[in-house]
TILO-648483 format. One record per residue (C-alpha): residue number from 0; x, y, z; residue in three letters. Coordinates in steps of 0.25 Angstrom, whole numbers, m for minus. Example, Ala and Ser with C-alpha at 12.3 -4.5 7.8 and 13.67 -1.06 7.14 Angstrom:
<k 0 east 49 north m18 up 31 r ALA>
<k 1 east 55 north m4 up 29 r SER>
This chain:
<k 0 east 0 north 0 up 0 r MET>
<k 1 east 11 north 10 up 4 r LEU>
<k 2 east 18 north 6 up m9 r LEU>
<k 3 east 6 north 9 up m18 r ALA>
<k 4 east 3 north 22 up m11 r LYS>
<k 5 east 18 north 26 up m13 r THR>
<k 6 east 17 north 23 up m28 r VAL>
<k 7 east 4 north 31 up m29 r GLU>
<k 8 east 10 north 43 up m23 r GLY>
<k 9 east 22 north 42 up m32 r GLU>
<k 10 east 12 north 42 up m44 r GLU>
<k 11 east 5 north 55 up m39 r VAL>
<k 12 east 18 north 62 up m37 r VAL>
<k 13 east 22 north 58 up m51 r GLU>
<k 14 east 9 north 63 up m57 r GLU>
<k 15 east 10 north 76 up m49 r VAL>
<k 16 east 24 north 78 up m53 r SER>
<k 17 east 20 north 76 up m68 r LYS>
<k 18 east 9 north 86 up m67 r LEU>
<k 19 east 19 north 96 up m60 r THR>
<k 20 east 29 north 93 up m71 r GLN>
<k 21 east 18 north 95 up m82 r TYR>
<k 22 east 14 north 108 up m76 r ILE>
<k 23 east 28 north 113 up m75 r ASN>
<k 24 east 30 north 109 up m90 r ASP>
<k 25 east 18 north 117 up m94 r LYS>
<k 26 east 20 north 129 up m86 r ILE>
<k 27 east 28 north 136 up m97 r PRO>
<k 28 east 16 north 133 up m107 r ASP>
<k 29 east 6 north 138 up m97 r ILE>
<k 30 east 14 north 151 up m94 r ILE>
<k 31 east 15 north 153 up m109 r ASP>
<k 32 east 0 north 151 up m111 r PHE>
<k 33 east m3 north 161 up m100 r ALA>
<k 34 east 7 north 171 up m105 r PHE>
<k 35 east 0 north 170 up m119 r SER>
<k 36 east m14 north 172 up m113 r VAL>
<k 37 east m9 north 184 up m105 r ILE>
<k 38 east m2 north 189 up m118 r LEU>
<k 39 east m14 north 187 up m126 r ALA>
<k 40 east m23 north 194 up m116 r LEU>
<k 41 east m13 north 206 up m116 r VAL>
<k 42 east m12 north 206 up m131 r VAL>
<k 43 east m28 north 206 up m132 r PHE>
<k 44 east m29 north 218 up m122 r VAL>
<k 45 east m18 north 226 up m129 r ILE>
<k 46 east m24 north 222 up m142 r GLY>
<k 47 east m38 north 226 up m138 r ALA>
<k 48 east m33 north 240 up m133 r LYS>
<k 49 east m25 north 242 up m146 r LEU>
<k 50 east m38 north 238 up m155 r ILE>
<k 51 east m46 north 248 up m147 r GLY>
<k 52 east m35 north 259 up m149 r TRP>
<k 53 east m34 north 256 up m164 r VAL>
<k 54 east m50 north 256 up m165 r ARG>
<k 55 east m50 north 270 up m158 r LYS>
<k 56 east m39 north 275 up m167 r LEU>
<k 57 east m46 north 270 up m180 r VAL>
<k 58 east m59 north 276 up m175 r LYS>
<k 59 east m53 north 289 up m172 r ARG>
<k 60 east m47 north 289 up m186 r SER>
<k 61 east m60 north 286 up m193 r LEU>
<k 62 east m67 north 297 up m185 r GLN>
<k 63 east m57 north 307 up m189 r HIS>
<k 64 east m59 north 303 up m204 r SER>
<k 65 east m74 north 306 up m202 r SER>
<k 66 east m78 north 292 up m208 r VAL>
<k 67 east m92 north 287 up m206 r ASP>
<k 68 east m96 north 282 up m192 r LYS>
<k 69 east m100 north 268 up m198 r GLY>
<k 70 east m86 north 266 up m204 r VAL>
<k 71 east m79 north 270 up m191 r GLU>
<k 72 east m88 north 259 up m184 r GLN>
<k 73 east m86 north 249 up m194 r PHE>
<k 74 east m70 north 251 up m195 r VAL>
<k 75 east m70 north 250 up m180 r ASP>
<k 76 east m78 north 238 up m179 r SER>
<k 77 east m69 north 231 up m190 r MET>
<k 78 east m56 north 235 up m184 r LEU>
<k 79 east m60 north 230 up m170 r LYS>
<k 80 east m64 north 216 up m176 r PHE>
<k 81 east m51 north 215 up m184 r GLY>
<k 82 east m42 north 220 up m173 r LEU>
<k 83 east m47 north 210 up m163 r TYR>
<k 84 east m47 north 199 up m173 r ALA>
<k 85 east m32 north 202 up m175 r LEU>
<k 86 east m29 north 203 up m160 r LEU>
<k 87 east m35 north 190 up m157 r ILE>
<k 88 east m28 north 183 up m169 r PHE>
<k 89 east m15 north 189 up m164 r SER>
<k 90 east m17 north 184 up m150 r ILE>
<k 91 east m21 north 170 up m155 r GLY>
<k 92 east m8 north 170 up m163 r LYS>
<k 93 east 0 north 173 up m150 r ASN>
<k 94 east m6 north 160 up m144 r PHE>
<k 95 east 0 north 152 up m156 r GLY>
<k 96 east m12 north 153 up m166 r LEU>
<k 97 east m7 north 149 up m180 r ASP>
<k 98 east m12 north 161 up m188 r THR>
<k 99 east m9 north 154 up m201 r THR>
<k 100 east m18 north 143 up m197 r SER>
<k 101 east m29 north 152 up m193 r VAL>
<k 102 east m28 north 160 up m206 r ALA>
<k 103 east m29 north 147 up m214 r ALA>
<k 104 east m41 north 143 up m206 r VAL>
<k 105 east m47 north 156 up m208 r LEU>
<k 106 east m44 north 156 up m223 r ALA>
<k 107 east m50 north 142 up m225 r SER>
<k 108 east m62 north 145 up m216 r GLY>
<k 109 east m65 north 158 up m223 r GLY>
<k 110 east m76 north 153 up m231 r VAL>
<k 111 east m83 north 147 up m219 r ALA>
<k 112 east m81 north 159 up m211 r ILE>
<k 113 east m86 north 168 up m222 r GLY>
<k 114 east m99 north 159 up m223 r LEU>
<k 115 east m101 north 160 up m208 r ALA>
<k 116 east m99 north 175 up m207 r LEU>
<k 117 east m105 north 179 up m219 r GLN>
<k 118 east m116 north 187 up m212 r GLY>
<k 119 east m105 north 194 up m204 r SER>
<k 120 east m97 north 196 up m217 r LEU>
<k 121 east m110 north 202 up m224 r SER>
<k 122 east m111 north 211 up m212 r ASN>
<k 123 east m97 north 216 up m213 r PHE>
<k 124 east m98 north 218 up m228 r ALA>
<k 125 east m111 north 226 up m225 r GLY>
<k 126 east m104 north 235 up m215 r GLY>
<k 127 east m93 north 238 up m226 r VAL>
<k 128 east m104 north 241 up m236 r LEU>
<k 129 east m112 north 250 up m226 r ILE>
<k 130 east m99 north 258 up m223 r LEU>
<k 131 east m95 north 259 up m238 r LEU>
<k 132 east m109 north 262 up m244 r LEU>
<k 133 east m114 north 270 up m232 r LYS>
<k 134 east m129 north 267 up m233 r PRO>
<k 135 east m129 north 272 up m219 r PHE>
<k 136 east m119 north 278 up m208 r VAL>
<k 137 east m119 north 278 up m193 r VAL>
<k 138 east m130 north 288 up m189 r GLY>
<k 139 east m140 north 285 up m200 r ASP>
<k 140 east m154 north 280 up m197 r TYR>
<k 141 east m156 north 267 up m206 r ILE>
<k 142 east m168 north 257 up m208 r ILE>
<k 143 east m164 north 243 up m212 r GLU>
<k 144 east m175 north 240 up m222 r ASP>
<k 145 east m175 north 225 up m221 r THR>
<k 146 east m177 north 223 up m206 r ASN>
<k 147 east m182 north 238 up m203 r LYS>
<k 148 east m171 north 240 up m193 r CYS>
<k 149 east m168 north 255 up m191 r GLU>
<k 150 east m160 north 265 up m183 r GLY>
<k 151 east m148 north 274 up m183 r THR>
<k 152 east m135 north 268 up m187 r VAL>
<k 153 east m126 north 267 up m174 r LYS>
<k 154 east m114 north 258 up m179 r GLU>
<k 155 east m109 north 251 up m191 r ILE>
<k 156 east m101 north 239 up m187 r GLN>
<k 157 east m94 north 228 up m195 r ILE>
<k 158 east m106 north 219 up m195 r PHE>
<k 159 east m118 north 227 up m191 r TYR>
<k 160 east m124 north 241 up m189 r THR>
<k 161 east m131 north 246 up m177 r LYS>
<k 162 east m143 north 254 up m177 r LEU>
<k 163 east m150 north 262 up m166 r VAL>
<k 164 east m165 north 263 up m167 r THR>
<k 165 east m173 north 275 up m163 r ALA>
<k 166 east m176 north 269 up m150 r ASP>
<k 167 east m162 north 266 up m147 r ASN>
<k 168 east m161 north 251 up m151 r LYS>
<k 169 east m148 north 246 up m157 r THR>
<k 170 east m151 north 238 up m170 r VAL>
<k 171 east m139 north 229 up m176 r VAL>
<k 172 east m140 north 226 up m191 r ILE>
<k 173 east m130 north 218 up m199 r PRO>
<k 174 east m122 north 226 up m209 r ASN>
<k 175 east m125 north 216 up m220 r GLY>
<k 176 east m140 north 218 up m218 r THR>
<k 177 east m139 north 233 up m219 r LEU>
<k 178 east m130 north 232 up m231 r ALA>
<k 179 east m139 north 221 up m239 r ASN>
<k 180 east m152 north 227 up m236 r ASN>
<k 181 east m159 north 241 up m239 r SER>
<k 182 east m159 north 251 up m228 r LEU>
<k 183 east m165 north 265 up m226 r THR>
<k 184 east m155 north 276 up m221 r ASN>
<k 185 east m165 north 286 up m215 r VAL>
<k 186 east m154 north 297 up m212 r THR>
<k 187 east m146 north 296 up m224 r ALA>
<k 188 east m151 north 309 up m229 r GLN>
<k 189 east m151 north 322 up m222 r ASP>
<k 190 east m166 north 325 up m225 r LYS>
<k 191 east m179 north 317 up m225 r ARG>
<k 192 east m193 north 319 up m231 r LYS>
<k 193 east m204 north 320 up m220 r LEU>
<k 194 east m217 north 314 up m225 r ASP>
<k 195 east m229 north 316 up m217 r LEU>
<k 196 east m244 north 312 up m219 r LYS>
<k 197 east m256 north 318 up m212 r VAL>
<k 198 east m270 north 314 up m214 r ASP>
<k 199 east m281 north 325 up m214 r ILE>
<k 200 east m296 north 324 up m215 r SER>
<k 201 east m303 north 325 up m228 r TYR>
<k 202 east m311 north 337 up m222 r ASP>
<k 203 east m299 north 345 up m218 r ALA>
<k 204 east m293 north 357 up m225 r ASP>
<k 205 east m283 north 350 up m234 r LEU>
<k 206 east m275 north 363 up m239 r LYS>
<k 207 east m275 north 368 up m225 r LYS>
<k 208 east m269 north 355 up m219 r ALA>
<k 209 east m258 north 355 up m230 r LYS>
<k 210 east m254 north 369 up m227 r GLU>
<k 211 east m253 north 366 up m212 r LEU>
<k 212 east m244 north 354 up m214 r ILE>
<k 213 east m236 north 362 up m224 r GLU>
<k 214 east m234 north 374 up m214 r THR>
<k 215 east m229 north 364 up m203 r LEU>
<k 216 east m219 north 358 up m213 r LEU>
<k 217 east m214 north 372 up m217 r LYS>
<k 218 east m213 north 377 up m203 r ASN>
<k 219 east m206 north 365 up m197 r ASP>
<k 220 east m191 north 368 up m195 r ALA>
<k 221 east m187 north 353 up m198 r SER>
<k 222 east m193 north 353 up m212 r ILE>
<k 223 east m183 north 357 up m223 r LYS>
<k 224 east m190 north 369 up m230 r GLN>
<k 225 east m181 north 369 up m242 r GLU>
<k 226 east m187 north 355 up m246 r GLU>
<k 227 east m200 north 352 up m252 r GLU>
<k 228 east m212 north 352 up m242 r ILE>
<k 229 east m225 north 345 up m247 r LEU>
<k 230 east m239 north 344 up m241 r VAL>
<k 231 east m249 north 336 up m249 r PHE>
<k 232 east m261 north 326 up m250 r VAL>
<k 233 east m254 north 313 up m249 r ASP>
<k 234 east m267 north 304 up m250 r SER>
<k 235 east m282 north 304 up m248 r LEU>
<k 236 east m284 north 293 up m238 r ALA>
<k 237 east m298 north 287 up m234 r SER>
<k 238 east m299 north 296 up m221 r SER>
<k 239 east m290 north 308 up m224 r SER>
<k 240 east m282 north 316 up m233 r VAL>
<k 241 east m267 north 312 up m231 r VAL>
<k 242 east m258 north 324 up m232 r LEU>
<k 243 east m243 north 322 up m235 r GLY>
<k 244 east m231 north 331 up m230 r ALA>
<k 245 east m217 north 330 up m235 r ARG>
<k 246 east m205 north 338 up m231 r ALA>
<k 247 east m190 north 336 up m228 r TRP>
<k 248 east m183 north 336 up m215 r VAL>
<k 249 east m169 north 333 up m209 r LYS>
<k 250 east m167 north 318 up m207 r THR>
<k 251 east m164 north 319 up m193 r GLU>
<k 252 east m177 north 328 up m190 r GLU>
<k 253 east m186 north 319 up m198 r TYR>
<k 254 east m194 north 312 up m186 r TRP>
<k 255 east m194 north 324 up m177 r THR>
<k 256 east m200 north 333 up m189 r THR>
<k 257 east m210 north 322 up m193 r ARG>
<k 258 east m215 north 320 up m179 r TRP>
<k 259 east m216 north 335 up m176 r ARG>
<k 260 east m223 north 338 up m189 r LEU>
<k 261 east m234 north 327 up m188 r LEU>
<k 262 east m237 north 333 up m174 r GLU>
<k 263 east m238 north 347 up m179 r ASN>
<k 264 east m246 north 343 up m191 r ILE>
<k 265 east m256 north 336 up m182 r LYS>
<k 266 east m257 north 348 up m172 r LEU>
<k 267 east m258 north 358 up m184 r THR>
<k 268 east m269 north 350 up m191 r LEU>
<k 269 east m277 north 349 up m178 r ASP>
<k 270 east m276 north 364 up m175 r GLU>
<k 271 east m282 north 367 up m189 r ASN>
<k 272 east m293 north 357 up m189 r GLY>
<k 273 east m288 north 348 up m199 r ILE>
<k 274 east m292 north 334 up m195 r GLU>
<k 275 east m282 north 322 up m196 r ILE>
<k 276 east m293 north 311 up m197 r PRO>
<k 277 east m294 north 297 up m192 r TYR>
<k 278 east m295 north 285 up m201 r GLN>
<k 279 east m310 north 285 up m206 r GLN>
<k 280 east m319 north 274 up m212 r LEU>
<k 281 east m333 north 278 up m217 r THR>
<k 282 east m343 north 266 up m217 r VAL>
<k 283 east m356 north 267 up m225 r HIS>
<k 284 east m367 north 259 up m219 r MET>
<k 285 east m380 north 254 up m226 r GLU>
<k 286 east m393 north 256 up m219 r ASN>
<k 287 east m397 north 242 up m219 r GLN>
<k 288 east m407 north 243 up m208 r GLY>
<k 289 east m415 north 253 up m216 r ALA>
<k 290 east m415 north 244 up m228 r GLU>
<k 291 east m421 north 232 up m220 r LYS>
<k 292 east m432 north 241 up m214 r GLY>
<k 293 east m436 north 245 up m228 r GLN>
<k 294 east m437 north 230 up m232 r GLN>
């Protein structure tokens, strides 16, 4: 029994000795790996700061050259993406990554990657087309005709464009969608036609109503007086005479002018006894009871 315990103890000591020797042999490798990790973290932090500095430098340079805001945002986004990819690739090389093999794999898998990322590539190409053709710029109010998304353009990024709606919601639209579908740029021009319609009763004084509306248009400070101002009979509806009014205003003053004029037209017509009628339906009834009484 004593001999067996002695042999077992010797085996344990031998195993511990082997483990200790293995750890001692691997300590240089562990130290090298830990040093590489620390070095990679340091390089990443320094690289991130350098990328931030380069982006600020490029952005400041673009601002001084008075380029479009959308171009500035697109270049900044693309620069950030490319520089971080280069930084990560460099850190991987520091860990012994074979760059030649990686390049070969990327080249051979180019078709598969292209198919997998065709949506993203389409959005990237759409972003380039938007910046080159300029159907809109940052600050424009646009309506995407297919899905009826609308808002003020806030950012034009590599793959998507951000809109801010009138009620302060953010809408993100892929650049490919904007480049491949029709859209309406509401603020592309500096002036916009104001088109109003007002119903008046058939019994109302038509000429007086037209004169009142025309006077309101000519006295409104936001109406461009050098442009044509028209007040006309638009149609003869079933319950009213529909008057039309057309004038030109600055694009940024369109909605406030429209709301103000509609209110003033209503108040002015009321003051002058010109009725704005409800929808009416005239029904003619036959006197069936009288006919039965005669029979």
